[in-house]
ZAVORO-128426 format. One record per residue: residue number from 1; residue in three letters; x negated, y negated, z of N, C-alpha, C in turn. Coordinates in steps of 0.05 Angstrom, whole numbers. Each point is the difference from the previous one (the first is absolute). Layout:
N
[NUM 'Ala' [X Y Z] [X Y Z] [X Y Z]]
...
END
This chain:
318
[1 'Unk' [966 199 125] [1 12 -23] [12 5 -27]]
[2 'Unk' [31 7 31] [32 -10 -29] [0 -29 -14]]
[3 'Unk' [-5 -20 13] [-10 -17 -20] [-9 -5 -12]]
[4 'Unk' [-30 0 9] [-17 7 -23] [3 8 -29]]
[5 'Unk' [10 24 6] [21 4 -29] [25 -6 -5]]
[6 'Unk' [14 -15 8] [12 -7 -3] [-7 -29 -29]]
[7 'Unk' [-19 -15 23] [-17 -28 -9] [-7 16 -38]]
[8 'Unk' [-17 27 0] [-5 0 -26] [9 2 -20]]
[9 'Unk' [25 9 12] [28 24 -22] [12 -41 -16]]
[10 'Unk' [-6 -23 30] [9 -12 -4] [-22 -20 -32]]
[11 'Unk' [-26 6 3] [-7 -4 -7] [-7 1 -31]]
[12 'Unk' [2 29 -7] [1 22 -19] [19 -17 -32]]
[13 'Unk' [-13 -7 0] [25 8 -39] [11 13 2]]
[14 'Unk' [33 -13 -2] [38 19 -11] [-8 -11 -21]]
[15 'Unk' [12 42 -19] [-1 -2 -15] [30 14 -9]]
[16 'Unk' [10 -3 26] [20 12 -1] [28 -10 -20]]
[17 'Unk' [21 -1 -13] [12 0 -16] [-19 -20 -30]]
[18 'Unk' [-25 0 -5] [-24 -3 -7] [15 -13 -29]]
[19 'Unk' [15 26 -17] [14 -9 -24] [-19 12 -24]]
[20 'Unk' [10 -8 -20] [-13 22 -21] [-15 -23 -20]]
[21 'Unk' [-23 18 -12] [2 -15 -30] [-10 15 -32]]
[22 'Unk' [16 -14 -12] [10 15 -26] [-20 0 -21]]
[23 'Unk' [-12 13 -19] [-11 -1 -13] [-4 17 -23]]
[24 'Unk' [-3 -15 -20] [16 12 -35] [-34 11 -5]]
[25 'Unk' [7 19 -19] [-28 21 -6] [23 -4 -43]]
[26 'Unk' [-25 -10 -4] [-2 2 -23] [-10 30 -22]]
[27 'Unk' [-22 7 13] [5 20 -13] [4 31 4]]
[28 'Unk' [22 -5 23] [10 17 11] [27 11 1]]
[29 'Unk' [11 -39 -7] [28 7 -11] [0 -8 40]]
[30 'Unk' [-4 1 19] [24 14 31] [-1 -37 5]]
[31 'Unk' [7 5 34] [1 -20 18] [-24 17 28]]
[32 'Unk' [-14 -12 0] [-7 3 29] [10 1 23]]
[33 'Unk' [-1 -9 17] [16 -3 31] [-16 -4 12]]
[34 'Unk' [0 -20 16] [-30 8 32] [9 -7 15]]
[35 'Unk' [6 12 22] [5 1 21] [-19 -31 22]]
[36 'Unk' [11 -29 2] [-30 -13 7] [-5 11 32]]
[37 'Unk' [26 19 19] [-13 -2 28] [-13 26 0]]
[38 'Unk' [-3 17 -22] [-17 28 -3] [-25 -1 -25]]
[39 'Unk' [9 -36 -17] [-27 -7 -18] [5 35 -11]]
[40 'Unk' [13 8 -11] [-9 27 -18] [32 4 -30]]
[41 'Unk' [-2 8 -9] [22 6 -26] [26 15 25]]
[42 'Unk' [26 -11 -8] [29 38 9] [3 4 -23]]
[43 'Unk' [-2 -18 -25] [23 4 -24] [-16 -6 -22]]
[44 'Unk' [8 25 -11] [-5 -4 -37] [17 1 -16]]
[45 'Unk' [3 -33 -7] [39 2 -21] [-2 5 -28]]
[46 'Unk' [8 1 -21] [1 11 -32] [15 -30 -9]]
[47 'Unk' [-11 -11 -17] [1 -18 -8] [10 0 -28]]
[48 'Unk' [19 -24 -20] [-18 5 -30] [-28 -13 -12]]
[49 'Unk' [-1 8 -19] [-34 -14 -16] [-18 -13 10]]
[50 'Unk' [-16 -1 27] [-24 -22 -18] [15 -11 24]]
[51 'Unk' [2 -6 31] [14 -16 16] [-31 -31 1]]
[52 'Unk' [27 -11 2] [-36 -32 9] [19 -17 21]]
[53 'Unk' [8 -15 -13] [25 -24 28] [1 19 10]]
[54 'Unk' [5 -17 31] [29 18 17] [8 -14 19]]
[55 'Unk' [30 -4 8] [3 -17 13] [24 13 16]]
[56 'Unk' [17 -29 25] [12 11 19] [34 -26 -16]]
[57 'Unk' [10 24 10] [30 -38 13] [-7 -1 17]]
[58 'Unk' [26 -34 11] [-13 -11 20] [7 31 26]]
[59 'Unk' [32 12 1] [-20 26 34] [2 19 -6]]
[60 'Unk' [-31 3 -22] [-9 20 -2] [24 29 -6]]
[61 'Unk' [17 -2 -4] [18 22 -16] [-4 12 -27]]
[62 'Unk' [-13 -15 -12] [-6 15 -27] [-36 -16 -8]]
[63 'Unk' [-4 16 -23] [-31 -4 -7] [0 -11 -35]]
[64 'Unk' [-6 -4 -4] [-7 -17 -22] [-23 16 -21]]
[65 'Unk' [-6 21 -17] [-15 4 -3] [-11 -12 -33]]
[66 'Unk' [-26 -19 -21] [0 2 -18] [-14 38 -14]]
[67 'Unk' [10 14 -8] [2 17 -18] [-11 -9 -32]]
[68 'Unk' [-22 -6 -3] [-21 -13 -23] [15 20 -26]]
[69 'Unk' [1 15 -2] [-11 18 -25] [24 23 -2]]
[70 'Unk' [17 -10 20] [30 9 -1] [24 -30 -6]]
[71 'Unk' [-12 -16 2] [9 -25 -20] [26 -14 19]]
[72 'Unk' [-3 16 25] [31 -14 23] [-28 -4 26]]
[73 'Unk' [24 -8 12] [-6 -12 35] [24 17 11]]
[74 'Unk' [-3 18 10] [4 11 19] [18 -5 26]]
[75 'Unk' [9 16 8] [10 -16 30] [8 31 13]]
[76 'Unk' [-12 8 25] [1 21 9] [8 -6 37]]
[77 'Unk' [14 22 10] [11 -12 27] [-34 11 20]]
[78 'Unk' [4 -6 8] [-30 -5 26] [-2 11 21]]
[79 'Unk' [26 23 0] [11 15 20] [-11 35 -6]]
[80 'Unk' [2 -1 -35] [5 28 -1] [-15 -2 -22]]
[81 'Unk' [-15 -21 -29] [-11 11 1] [15 11 -35]]
[82 'Unk' [10 -18 -3] [31 8 -23] [11 -26 -11]]
[83 'Unk' [-8 8 -38] [1 -15 -20] [22 -18 2]]
[84 'Unk' [9 -22 13] [33 -9 0] [9 -1 -36]]
[85 'Unk' [-10 -10 -11] [0 -20 -25] [-25 -16 -18]]
[86 'Unk' [8 1 -15] [-21 -10 -14] [13 -42 -9]]
[87 'Unk' [-23 -13 -3] [12 -19 -10] [-9 -7 -28]]
[88 'Unk' [15 -26 -19] [-16 -1 -23] [-16 -14 -7]]
[89 'Unk' [-33 7 16] [-14 -15 -8] [-13 -14 -26]]
[90 'Unk' [-3 8 -20] [-6 -4 -17] [-38 11 0]]
[91 'Unk' [-17 -8 -38] [-18 28 15] [-3 -6 11]]
[92 'Unk' [-20 29 16] [-31 -16 8] [4 -13 17]]
[93 'Unk' [11 15 32] [-13 -31 23] [-16 4 8]]
[94 'Unk' [-19 -33 9] [-20 11 13] [6 -9 30]]
[95 'Unk' [11 -28 -1] [-3 -6 27] [32 -16 2]]
[96 'Unk' [16 -2 32] [16 -10 -6] [10 -18 27]]
[97 'Unk' [5 -6 -2] [12 -16 31] [30 -6 6]]
[98 'Unk' [10 8 20] [18 -7 10] [14 -21 13]]
[99 'Unk' [18 -24 -13] [1 -24 10] [19 -5 18]]
[100 'Unk' [6 -25 27] [-12 2 22] [34 15 0]]
[101 'Unk' [26 -7 -16] [30 5 12] [-10 35 -8]]
[102 'Unk' [-16 20 -23] [8 32 25] [16 4 -21]]
[103 'Unk' [7 -7 -33] [13 3 -28] [-16 -2 -6]]
[104 'Unk' [-18 -19 -4] [-15 -10 -29] [-25 14 0]]
[105 'Unk' [-11 14 -20] [-22 19 -7] [-13 -8 -23]]
[106 'Unk' [-27 -16 2] [-10 -12 -35] [-23 14 4]]
[107 'Unk' [-4 9 -24] [-6 28 -9] [-29 -14 -17]]
[108 'Unk' [-10 9 0] [-31 -4 -22] [-3 12 -14]]
[109 'Unk' [12 2 -28] [0 23 -32] [-25 5 -13]]
[110 'Unk' [-12 5 17] [-32 6 -22] [-3 -1 -38]]
[111 'Unk' [17 8 0] [-13 5 -28] [33 -8 -19]]
[112 'Unk' [10 -15 3] [20 -23 -4] [8 -32 -3]]
[113 'Unk' [-34 14 14] [-2 -34 11] [32 -10 20]]
[114 'Unk' [19 8 8] [-4 -28 11] [15 24 36]]
[115 'Unk' [18 -25 11] [7 6 37] [34 6 -20]]
[116 'Unk' [-1 23 14] [34 4 16] [17 -2 9]]
[117 'Unk' [15 -7 10] [11 -9 28] [28 20 -2]]
[118 'Unk' [-2 17 13] [22 12 28] [13 -3 13]]
[119 'Unk' [30 0 -3] [27 6 29] [-20 22 13]]
[120 'Unk' [5 14 11] [-6 26 16] [21 9 9]]
[121 'Unk' [25 -24 -1] [26 19 17] [16 2 -26]]
[122 'Unk' [3 -18 -21] [14 0 -27] [-14 31 -23]]
[123 'Unk' [-29 -1 19] [-16 8 -35] [-1 3 -18]]
[124 'Unk' [2 -27 -1] [1 -26 -34] [-27 -5 0]]
[125 'Unk' [-5 -9 -16] [-23 -23 -11] [21 -27 -4]]
[126 'Unk' [-15 -19 23] [18 -26 -14] [-24 -15 -6]]
[127 'Unk' [-27 9 -11] [-4 -19 -12] [-44 15 -22]]
[128 'Unk' [-11 -13 -19] [-14 9 -8] [-11 -30 -17]]
[129 'Unk' [-34 2 27] [-9 -30 -9] [-21 10 -21]]
[130 'Unk' [-7 -14 -16] [-15 4 -4] [-41 -9 -4]]
[131 'Unk' [-18 19 15] [-13 -24 3] [-43 7 -12]]
[132 'Unk' [-11 8 0] [-15 0 -4] [-15 41 -3]]
[133 'Unk' [-18 -6 -22] [-10 22 -11] [-13 18 41]]
[134 'Unk' [19 25 -11] [-10 26 33] [-5 -20 22]]
[135 'Unk' [39 -7 17] [-3 -4 26] [2 21 4]]
[136 'Unk' [-18 -14 27] [-1 26 38] [12 -17 17]]
[137 'Unk' [-13 -10 7] [11 -11 31] [21 -25 -3]]
[138 'Unk' [19 7 17] [24 -2 16] [-4 -20 38]]
[139 'Unk' [14 -20 -17] [3 -12 34] [23 -28 -5]]
[140 'Unk' [20 3 31] [31 -26 8] [-12 -11 18]]
[141 'Unk' [4 -20 -5] [-4 -16 15] [19 -2 35]]
[142 'Unk' [-18 -6 18] [14 8 21] [27 -19 -2]]
[143 'Unk' [12 -22 -3] [34 -2 -3] [8 4 -26]]
[144 'Unk' [5 31 -19] [4 5 -17] [-14 -12 -30]]
[145 'Unk' [6 -31 3] [3 -17 -20] [-27 5 -24]]
[146 'Unk' [-17 6 3] [-16 18 -27] [-25 31 1]]
[147 'Unk' [5 -5 -16] [-3 34 -14] [-28 -8 -14]]
[148 'Unk' [-27 12 3] [-4 0 -9] [-21 39 -9]]
[149 'Unk' [-6 -10 -24] [-15 24 -28] [-31 -3 -6]]
[150 'Unk' [-8 26 1] [-32 -9 -17] [-13 6 -15]]
[151 'Unk' [0 -5 -18] [-12 19 -23] [-24 7 -14]]
[152 'Unk' [-13 27 4] [-24 -1 11] [-18 -8 -34]]
[153 'Unk' [20 8 -26] [-23 -12 -22] [10 -26 -5]]
[154 'Unk' [16 -27 3] [10 -26 3] [-21 -11 13]]
[155 'Unk' [-8 18 22] [-10 -23 30] [-1 -13 7]]
[156 'Unk' [40 11 8] [14 -25 -3] [9 4 29]]
[157 'Unk' [15 -31 21] [22 11 22] [18 -3 -12]]
[158 'Unk' [36 10 -12] [7 -17 -11] [31 0 27]]
[159 'Unk' [23 -27 5] [-1 -4 18] [42 -1 -21]]
[160 'Unk' [6 3 30] [35 7 -16] [13 -11 18]]
[161 'Unk' [22 -22 -9] [13 -3 31] [29 17 -3]]
[162 'Unk' [14 12 20] [4 21 5] [24 -2 -1]]
[163 'Unk' [18 -23 0] [27 -10 -14] [6 3 -17]]
[164 'Unk' [-11 -7 -21] [-6 -16 -33] [-14 30 -15]]
[165 'Unk' [-6 17 19] [-19 27 -12] [-32 -8 -31]]
[166 'Unk' [1 -29 -1] [-19 -13 -19] [-18 -4 14]]
[167 'Unk' [-27 1 -16] [-29 -12 14] [7 -30 -18]]
[168 'Unk' [-13 -7 37] [-11 -23 1] [-32 -22 7]]
[169 'Unk' [-20 18 7] [-25 -4 -10] [-13 25 -10]]
[170 'Unk' [-24 -4 -14] [-19 23 -2] [-30 -6 11]]
[171 'Unk' [-5 8 19] [-37 -10 4] [-19 29 2]]
[172 'Unk' [-20 -8 -10] [-21 9 -7] [-16 21 19]]
[173 'Unk' [-10 15 -5] [-12 20 30] [-36 3 -18]]
[174 'Unk' [-11 14 19] [-19 5 -12] [2 42 -14]]
[175 'Unk' [-10 3 -11] [14 30 -25] [7 24 15]]
[176 'Unk' [20 9 1] [19 24 -1] [9 -5 44]]
[177 'Unk' [20 -21 -8] [10 -9 22] [24 28 3]]
[178 'Unk' [-18 13 38] [6 18 2] [38 -8 32]]
[179 'Unk' [1 -5 5] [14 -14 20] [10 -25 11]]
[180 'Unk' [17 6 18] [10 -35 6] [9 -9 27]]
[181 'Unk' [-3 -10 22] [12 -4 22] [13 -21 6]]
[182 'Unk' [18 -10 1] [5 -30 17] [-4 -2 26]]
[183 'Unk' [-11 -21 16] [-3 5 30] [26 -5 7]]
[184 'Unk' [3 8 30] [22 5 9] [14 -28 12]]
[185 'Unk' [-11 -22 -10] [8 -28 1] [17 -8 -32]]
[186 'Unk' [-17 19 -16] [10 -8 -30] [-11 -19 -17]]
[187 'Unk' [-26 -15 25] [-1 -24 -22] [-34 23 -13]]
[188 'Unk' [-3 6 -4] [-30 22 -2] [7 25 -40]]
[189 'Unk' [-22 -8 -6] [21 29 -10] [-39 17 -17]]
[190 'Unk' [-3 26 13] [-25 -1 -10] [4 18 -16]]
[191 'Unk' [-24 0 -19] [-1 29 -21] [-30 11 -10]]
[192 'Unk' [4 27 -2] [-17 17 4] [-21 -6 -31]]
[193 'Unk' [-15 2 3] [-4 14 -38] [-32 11 2]]
[194 'Unk' [12 21 1] [-17 27 -9] [-21 -7 -15]]
[195 'Unk' [3 0 -20] [-41 9 -19] [-7 -40 8]]
[196 'Unk' [17 -12 0] [-21 -28 7] [-5 -3 26]]
[197 'Unk' [1 20 7] [2 4 40] [2 -33 20]]
[198 'Unk' [22 -11 -5] [6 -23 28] [17 5 1]]
[199 'Unk' [13 -16 18] [39 -2 3] [-11 -26 1]]
[200 'Unk' [30 -11 -12] [8 -26 -10] [25 -13 18]]
[201 'Unk' [-9 -24 7] [23 2 24] [20 -39 -13]]
[202 'Unk' [7 3 3] [24 -14 -13] [20 -29 26]]
[203 'Unk' [5 -6 -14] [20 -27 18] [23 12 -15]]
[204 'Unk' [25 11 22] [23 -3 -18] [27 -19 -12]]
[205 'Unk' [-17 -20 19] [3 -32 -7] [5 -11 -32]]
[206 'Unk' [-10 6 -9] [-23 -14 -27] [-8 19 -15]]
[207 'Unk' [-8 30 20] [-10 26 -22] [-31 -10 -11]]
[208 'Unk' [-7 -14 14] [-27 -16 -5] [-20 9 22]]
[209 'Unk' [-21 12 -20] [-18 18 8] [-26 -16 43]]
[210 'Unk' [12 19 18] [-21 -5 14] [-25 11 11]]
[211 'Unk' [-10 25 -9] [-15 1 9] [-7 29 -9]]
[212 'Unk' [-23 11 3] [-12 24 -29] [-15 17 29]]
[213 'Unk' [2 30 2] [-8 7 16] [-16 21 -9]]
[214 'Unk' [-35 0 -4] [-8 13 -12] [-8 27 25]]
[215 'Unk' [-19 17 -5] [-5 33 15] [-23 8 -6]]
[216 'Unk' [-34 -1 9] [-17 12 1] [-4 25 26]]
[217 'Unk' [-11 28 -21] [0 4 33] [-40 24 -21]]
[218 'Unk' [-16 -8 27] [-30 5 -7] [1 29 -6]]
[219 'Unk' [-10 -1 -28] [-10 33 -3] [20 12 -17]]
[220 'Unk' [22 -13 -7] [17 7 -27] [13 -21 -22]]
[221 'Unk' [-13 9 -8] [10 -19 -31] [19 -15 2]]
[222 'Unk' [4 -13 -6] [26 -22 2] [17 5 -21]]
[223 'Unk' [-6 24 -23] [17 2 -6] [11 25 4]]
[224 'Unk' [-1 10 20] [21 26 8] [12 -9 30]]
[225 'Unk' [-10 -41 10] [20 -9 31] [27 -23 -32]]
[226 'Unk' [17 33 4] [18 -7 -13] [28 -18 19]]
[227 'Unk' [12 -14 0] [21 -12 26] [26 6 -13]]
[228 'Unk' [28 24 26] [15 8 -22] [31 -9 28]]
[229 'Unk' [-6 25 5] [33 -1 25] [-14 -23 30]]
[230 'Unk' [7 -26 17] [-4 1 19] [24 -11 22]]
[231 'Unk' [-8 11 20] [28 -1 27] [-14 -27 10]]
[232 'Unk' [25 -21 15] [-7 -26 15] [12 8 25]]
[233 'Unk' [-14 -9 25] [9 11 25] [16 -14 9]]
[234 'Unk' [16 -3 15] [29 -1 8] [-9 -27 4]]
[235 'Unk' [-10 -16 9] [-20 -28 5] [-2 -13 -20]]
[236 'Unk' [-3 17 -21] [-9 -18 -22] [-33 -3 -7]]
[237 'Unk' [-13 -5 23] [-24 -3 2] [-20 16 -9]]
[238 'Unk' [0 35 -13] [-24 4 -11] [24 20 -8]]
[239 'Unk' [-15 0 -27] [14 16 -32] [-15 32 4]]
[240 'Unk' [3 29 -11] [-18 19 3] [-2 -5 -28]]
[241 'Unk' [-19 3 -17] [4 11 -31] [-28 21 -14]]
[242 'Unk' [22 19 -14] [-11 24 -10] [-14 -9 -18]]
[243 'Unk' [-29 16 -16] [-12 -12 6] [-8 26 -31]]
[244 'Unk' [16 22 -8] [-2 17 -19] [-13 12 5]]
[245 'Unk' [-23 9 -14] [-20 13 -8] [-42 -11 14]]
[246 'Unk' [0 -28 11] [-6 12 26] [-9 11 25]]
[247 'Unk' [30 5 5] [6 15 21] [5 -14 22]]
[248 'Unk' [18 -17 -3] [-15 -17 14] [34 -18 3]]
[249 'Unk' [-3 -10 31] [26 -25 12] [-15 -26 6]]
[250 'Unk' [6 -20 -13] [-9 -22 6] [18 -19 29]]
[251 'Unk' [-5 -8 12] [9 -12 20] [0 -33 -9]]
[252 'Unk' [20 -12 0] [-9 -30 -13] [23 -27 36]]
[253 'Unk' [-21 -5 -10] [17 -30 25] [19 -18 -13]]
[254 'Unk' [30 7 -5] [21 -15 -18] [7 -25 7]]
[255 'Unk' [-21 -19 27] [13 -31 -8] [-37 3 -13]]
[256 'Unk' [-17 -3 0] [-36 2 -22] [-4 -2 -20]]
[257 'Unk' [21 25 -5] [-8 25 -22] [-15 0 1]]
[258 'Unk' [-34 14 12] [-14 12 13] [-4 29 0]]
[259 'Unk' [-20 16 -7] [1 25 11] [-12 8 9]]
[260 'Unk' [9 11 32] [-15 3 21] [-13 27 8]]
[261 'Unk' [17 16 -20] [-13 40 4] [18 12 -14]]
[262 'Unk' [-26 16 -14] [6 18 -4] [8 37 12]]
[263 'Unk' [10 9 -4] [17 35 12] [-19 14 -20]]
[264 'Unk' [-9 32 5] [-1 14 -21] [25 13 4]]
[265 'Unk' [12 12 -16] [25 23 -3] [-19 19 -30]]
[266 'Unk' [40 8 3] [-17 26 -15] [5 -14 -40]]
[267 'Unk' [3 14 -25] [-14 14 -11] [19 -20 -26]]
[268 'Unk' [-1 -23 -5] [18 -29 -22] [18 6 13]]
[269 'Unk' [1 -21 18] [25 -11 23] [20 -13 -19]]
[270 'Unk' [41 2 15] [-2 -19 -28] [27 -14 14]]
[271 'Unk' [15 15 23] [14 -14 3] [3 -4 46]]
[272 'Unk' [30 -11 -6] [-16 4 39] [27 -7 33]]
[273 'Unk' [3 23 17] [28 -7 4] [-7 -24 40]]
[274 'Unk' [6 8 13] [7 -11 33] [15 27 5]]
[275 'Unk' [-6 6 19] [12 10 24] [17 -20 4]]
[276 'Unk' [18 7 27] [32 -24 -1] [-13 -14 14]]
[277 'Unk' [-7 18 26] [-20 -26 22] [-21 -15 -11]]
[278 'Unk' [-12 -1 -31] [-17 -13 -24] [-25 7 36]]
[279 'Unk' [-9 6 2] [-17 22 12] [-17 20 -16]]
[280 'Unk' [9 2 -28] [-11 21 -10] [-7 -12 -26]]
[281 'Unk' [-8 12 -24] [-17 -10 -23] [5 25 -16]]
[282 'Unk' [12 12 -20] [0 26 -12] [1 -13 -34]]
[283 'Unk' [-33 9 -8] [-11 -2 -40] [14 27 -2]]
[284 'Unk' [7 -10 -23] [2 31 -25] [-30 -1 -13]]
[285 'Unk' [-15 17 -6] [-21 17 -12] [4 22 -20]]
[286 'Unk' [3 -21 -22] [4 20 -29] [-22 11 -7]]
[287 'Unk' [-6 -4 2] [-36 20 -20] [9 25 30]]
[288 'Unk' [-8 -8 30] [-12 31 27] [26 5 6]]
[289 'Unk' [28 0 -5] [18 7 8] [7 0 25]]
[290 'Unk' [4 -31 11] [-9 6 25] [5 -32 6]]
[291 'Unk' [10 -2 28] [15 -23 15] [-21 -3 22]]
[292 'Unk' [-14 -35 -5] [-18 6 26] [27 -19 25]]
[293 'Unk' [-16 -3 22] [30 -3 32] [-23 -30 -3]]
[294 'Unk' [7 -20 7] [-15 -31 -1] [0 -8 25]]
[295 'Unk' [-4 -10 30] [10 -5 16] [-8 -33 5]]
[296 'Unk' [32 -16 -16] [-13 -25 8] [-20 -20 10]]
[297 'Unk' [15 7 30] [-4 -17 17] [-32 1 -5]]
[298 'Unk' [-14 25 1] [-33 10 -8] [-5 -7 -28]]
[299 'Unk' [16 -2 -22] [-17 3 -32] [-9 9 1]]
[300 'Unk' [8 34 9] [-26 16 -3] [19 21 -1]]
[301 'Unk' [-7 26 -25] [5 27 -14] [-2 20 31]]
[302 'Unk' [26 8 1] [-3 22 27] [-5 35 -12]]
[303 'Unk' [20 -9 -21] [16 33 -7] [-1 5 -29]]
[304 'Unk' [-2 25 -12] [13 3 -15] [9 21 -13]]
[305 'Unk' [28 8 -8] [23 9 -7] [2 5 -24]]
[306 'Unk' [-16 32 -16] [14 5 -13] [32 4 -8]]
[307 'Unk' [6 -15 -27] [22 12 -13] [7 8 -31]]
[308 'Unk' [8 -11 -13] [4 21 -29] [-18 -10 -15]]
[309 'Unk' [4 -1 -32] [-16 -9 -24] [6 -26 -9]]
[310 'Unk' [-26 -13 -1] [11 -33 -5] [26 -15 14]]
[311 'Unk' [-14 -2 31] [18 -8 18] [5 -32 -22]]
[312 'Unk' [16 -17 15] [3 -24 -27] [12 -31 12]]
[313 'Unk' [35 6 12] [11 -14 17] [6 1 26]]
[314 'Unk' [16 -16 42] [-13 18 1] [23 -29 18]]
[315 'Unk' [13 11 19] [21 -17 12] [14 15 25]]
[316 'Unk' [5 -16 35] [9 6 9] [39 10 7]]
[317 'Unk' [-13 24 11] [31 -7 25] [-6 -2 27]]
[318 'Unk' [22 -3 8] [-12 -9 29] [29 29 12]]
END
């Protein structure tokens, strides 16, 4: 009997020290902290006004929050939830990305049509780079040499040399680009276009278009299929794409660029974050005010977790 119980325990998933998912609630001016072991909200932390983008430092000792309507990036101690200080982010910071050097933060300032580069150690602005109208998405290549800003109204991805802080290319995408990601090898750039309903894939080597991924869900009007945030699995063979008011996440074969499946989640899905072991994916569902938990291997939604009003960004803390 004891050996049988031991085998069952070994076969069961172990969630000890499973980590946390931090979710920004833009209507409540809070962060909901989800314990992955219990799949429950354990803390609700106040922030500045309309928090959206969220990311951690490499050692997870600091968390950066785009408080869009407070016109600042807040730096928080994740242990205590205390705001340590604000960074000079420029007006209406939407999304940002931390450079691989763990020191320079690249911030999209929607109202100013600029990308602001901030040194998080000296708390100073290093550069402000003119980009297109209504910048939103941000990405940095794995080698740290290229930063990308997407502009919603100009419908472009702007390629920035991080050494000179100058644009070296502008590439057209479909209407209202929202999010950008490099593949981990740094050979491709993916950009989602919310109103265009597509993801455009570029070759980083020469900025040419490699593929265009479209989405079609039976019974849902094409106008509601709006790709926004997306994440790659660690092996980069699969991309999970949030499709906004269609209330679905697409499962895309990242090698063939074919959509393989759609997963029903909450209402107005925005962004997502993996658990530390990448076995679970957590989606922020703005209108329904909750987070959907997806079993990555099974590619199925397994649970819903209530958070604050209009959850938007998500980040993992181990």
